[in-house]
N, C-alpha and C positions, 0 to 999 in steps of 0.2 A: 796507917791510913790505907783504906781500901779503894781501889779504882774500879769504876764500873766497866765491865767488859763490853767492848764495842762489837756490835753484831756485824755480820757481813753486809747487810743492807745499808747500815749507817756508814760503814767504811766506803762503800761505793758512792754514797751521797756526798761525803766529804771530798772525795777525789774529783767528782764532777764539779763541785763548787770551786775547788782550787784551779781547775782547768779554765773555768769561766773567768775567774779573777785574773789569771795569767793572760788570757786572750784579750781581756779588756785593757790591761796594762800595755800589752804590745801595740794595740790600736792607738792608745793615747800617746805613747812615747815612740812614735815612728821617727826614725832618724831623719834629720833634715836633709842629709845627703841624698837619700833615695828620692825624696820629693823633688829636689833640684834636678836630679837626673831625668825624671819623668815629666818635667815641666813642659818641654818642647812638644812631646807626644800628646800631653793633655791639651795643649793649645790647639794643635792640629785637629784633634778629635772634636773639641768644642766648636771650632770653625766649621768643620764638615757637618756637624750635627745642626748648627744654626742655619747653614745654607740649605740643608734638606728640609728643616721644619718651616722655614720662611719661603720655600719654593723660589729661591733666587735664580735657579736655572731657567724657570719660565720667564722671569724678568730679562735675563740675558738674551734669550731667544727673541723676545719682543724688541729689545734694543737693536739686535742684528737686523730685524725686519724694517724698523723705522729708518735706519741709516744705510740700507743696502745700496742705495743709489750712489753713495759717496765712498763708503768704506768697503769696497768689493773684495779687497785682499786682506781684510782684517778678520781674524777669528775672535769673537767677543768672549768666548770662554777663556782663551789664553790672555786676552786683555784684562779680564776681571782678575784672574789669578796673579797677573803682573801687578795690578793695582793693590791687591792684598799684601803682596811682598813689598811693594813700594818702588818697583822698577818697571816703568812703562816705556816702550819703544816709540818715541815720537816721530821717528823717520818715516814709518809706514803711513802715519796719519798725515804728515806734511806732504809726502809724495802723492797721496790720494787727492789732496786739495789742489796741488800743483797741476795734476792731470786735468782736473775739472777747469782750472783757470785757462789752460791752453785751449781746450775745446770752446769755452765761452768767448775767448778773444776772437777766434775765427768766426763764430756765429754772429757776434755783435758787429764785427767789421763788415760782414756781408750785408747786414741791414742798412748800416749807414752808407756803405758803398753804393747800394742801389739808389738811395736818396740823392747822393751827390751826382750820380750819373743822370738822373732825371733833371736835376738843377742845371747841369752843364748843357744838356740837350735843349732845355728851355731857353737858356741864355743865348744859344746859337740862333734859335728861331726868333727870339725877341730882337736880336740885332738885325736880322733879315727884315722883319716886319717894320722896325724903326726906319730902315733904309727905304722901304716902300711907303713910309708915312701912312700906314694903315693901322689905326688904333683898334679896330674891331678884331683883326687877326691877333694883335698883341694881347688883347683881353681874353680871347678864346684860348690861346696857348697858355696864358697864366692859369686859367681855371682848370685846364686839362692837367697842367703840372701840379696844381694844388690838390686835385682829386686823387692823382696817382700817389703823391706823397702821403696824403691823409690815409689812403687805403693801406699803404705799407705800415704807417705808424699804428693805425688801429688794429691791424692784424697782430703786430708785435705786442701792442698794448693789451689786447684780450688774452694772449698767452701769458703775459706777465701777471695779469690780474688773477687768472685761475691758479697760477703757480703760487702766488702769495697766499691765497685763500687755503689751498691745500697744505701749504707749509704751516700756517697758523693752526689749522685743525689738527695736523699731525703733532705739533708741539703741545697742544692742549691734551690730546689723547695720550701722548707719552707721559706728560706730567701727572695725569690721573693714575698712571701705573707706577710712576717713580715715587711720588710723595707718600702713599700709604706704606711702602716698604721702608722708606727713610724714617717715617714716624714710628713704625713698629720697632725698628732698631733703636730709635731714641728711647722708647719705653724700656727696652731691655738694658739700656745703659743707665736707667734710673731717672731719666728726664720726663717724669710723668706730667708735671705741670706744663712744661714747654710743649710737649706733644699734644696735650688736650687743648691748649690755646692756639697753637700754630696750625694744626691740621684743618679745622673748619675755615679759618681765615684764608690760608693760602690756596686751598682748593676752590673756594668761592671766588676769590679775586682773580685767579688764573682763568677760570671758566668765564667769568664776567668780562674780563679784558678781551679774551679771544672772540666772544660773541659781539662785543662792542665794536671791535675793529672790523670784523667781517660784515656786520649788519649796518653800521652807521658810518665809520670813518672812511672805509673804501668807497661806498656809494657817494659820499661827499666829494672825494677826490675825483671820482668818475664824472660827476656833475661839473666840477670846476674845470676839468680837462675839456669837456664838451663845450663849455662856455668860451674857453680860450680859443678852441679851434674855430668856433663860429665867428668870433670877433676878428679873426684874421682873414676871413673870406673877403670882406669889403670894409672900406673906411667908414661906411655909413652905420655899421653895427659895431658899437664899442661897449663891451661888457667885461673888459679886462680887470677892472677894480673889484668886481664881485668875485671873479675867479681867484684873484690874489688873496682876498679876504677869507675865502673858504679854505684855501691852502694854509694860510697862516694860522687859522683857527685850529686846524688839525694838528699842527706842530705844537701849539700851546697846550692843547688837550693831552697830547702824548707826554709832554714834560710834566704836567700836573699829575697824571696817572702814575708815571714812573716814580716821582718823588713820594707820593702817598704810599705806594706799595712798599718801597724800600724803608720808609720811615716807620710804618706800622709794624712790619716784620721785625725790624731792628729793636724797636722799643719793647714790644711784647716778648721777644726772645731774650733780650738781655735781662729783663726783670725776672722772668720765669726761670732762667738758667741759674741765677743766684739762689733762688728758693730751692730748686732741685739739688744744687750742690751742697747747700747747708743741711738740708733734710737728710741726704744720703750720708754725709759725714757724721751727723748726730746718731743716725741709726747704726752705722758701723761701729762707732765708739761704744754704744750701748750694748751691742752684741758681744764685742770683744771683752767688755768689763764684766757683764753679768753672767756670762757663760765661761767658766774657767777652762783654760787650756784649749778646749774645743772651739770656743768663741773666736780665738785668734785664727785658727785654721779655717773656720767658716768665713771670717772676714776676708782672708787671703783668697779663698776659693771664689767668693763673690767678685772680688777685684779682677780675678783672672777672666771670669765670664764677661764682666762688663768691658774689660779691655778687648776681648775678642769681638764683642758686639760693636765696639767702637771702630775696630779695624774694618769689619764688614761694612759698617755705615759709611766710612770714608771711601772705601772701594766702590760701593754702589753709587755714591755721590760723584766720584770721578768719572765713572762710566756714564752716568747721567749727563754730566757736563759735555763729555765727548759726543754723545748722541745729539744733544741740543745743538752743538756746533755743526754736526753733520746734517741735521735737518735744515738749518739756516744758511749753510755756507753757499749752496747753489744759488738761491735767490739773491743773497748779498753780493756775490761775485757778479752775477748777471746784471743786477741793478747798478752796481758801481761802474761796470764797463759801459752799459748803455747810457748812463748819465754822462760819463766822460766823452763817449762817442758823439752824442748829440751836441754837447758844447763844442767839441772839436769840429764837427761838421758845420756848425753855425759860424765858427771863426774862419774856417777855410773857404766857405762859400760866400762870405760877406762881400767880397769885391764883385761877384758876378750875379748874385741872387737878389731877388726882390726883398725889401726890408721886412715885409709881412712874413715871408718864408723864414727869414732869419729869426724873427721873434717866435714863430711857431716851433722851430727847433729848440730855441732856448727854453720855451715854455715846457716842452716835453722833457728836457733835461731837468727842469725844476720839479716836474711831476714824478720822475723816477727818483729824484733826490728825496722827496717826501716818502715814497714807498721804501726807499733805503732806510730812512729814519725810522719808519714803522718796524721793519724787520730787525734793525739793530737794537731798537728800544725793547722789543719783545724778547729777543735773544739775551740781551744783557740783563733784563729784568729777571728772566728765569734762571740764568746762571747765578746772579746775585742771590736769588731766593734759595737755590740749592746750597750755595756756599755758606749762606747765613745759617741754614738748618744744621749744616755740619759744624760750623764754628760755635753755634749756640750750645750744642751738646758737648763739644770739646771744652768750652769754657766752664760748663757745669761740672766736668770732671776735675777741673783745676781747683775747685773749692773742696774737693774730698780730702 
């Protein structure tokens, strides 16, 4: 039997083919140990790559700017990195809030202290005029007292009004920056249906509620407060019932809006997260089954990327909640203290003050209570919205 002589050219071709086959086998049969050793490094690289591609550094800078009045000693880059690892230092956040609380206690005490001083001075003049049995002097001193108190109240009221408007506008502006990043991270975790359903709904609702509060609810409260102040000038003008009706209407509207917002987001999110989870699980099973050896590696790689995206999404959500608290905390603290101070002032001055002045102070306490309800409702609604987005995509991952 004679063998065909192999030429030099054919020999080189065979060697090259063997090298290619060997290289392919090495790639396919990579030892599991080496993959495990590089897993931590790969996750860090993926996290850094995703942060860079999504421009999360820009979001962190905006978060710092929105909450700079509260978190002066907090570096948001460090805060975000701590959230990624899962270790957040709560002491700095709590200390920042406590500092604001101390300042606001002094400020609120000064306002109510001025009102109490005016009431005490009026009570002295009233006792003197009653001793002289001169009703005209008594009435003049009452009107002077009333004008001075209303001037103090309205000065404080206008400051609170502008602060609430600015806070709500800041919340809407920040949420318009936060939601797109969360939705993008939801897409990278495979929650395509949830992202497409939630993004238009939540952005529309947040913008609508912000404009609705600033343009409709706050003017209604302003009218109700003005009616209440006018009704306390004289017994001949009584429009307290209309003022109370307007205030109660605002509270009812707030409750309905909050319930609808949470209900819609919860229903849409829970349904879509189930679909996303089942779809992703089916796709992964198909890839692992129909692509031998490599399919399993691809499936694990996709899981790693999705896990990193989920970590980033949770960290962004945590930072978002902290910023929302930072934007709302000053108005909430100020309104809580003013509400308590007005009620306390009414209680302390009841033995010496005119009944209409006491009712005026109580009414202002009620007004600040409604403002407090607005700020608490908006902040709670936004925090619930962010946590629902996080939980929706997390629940979607549970179905994988």
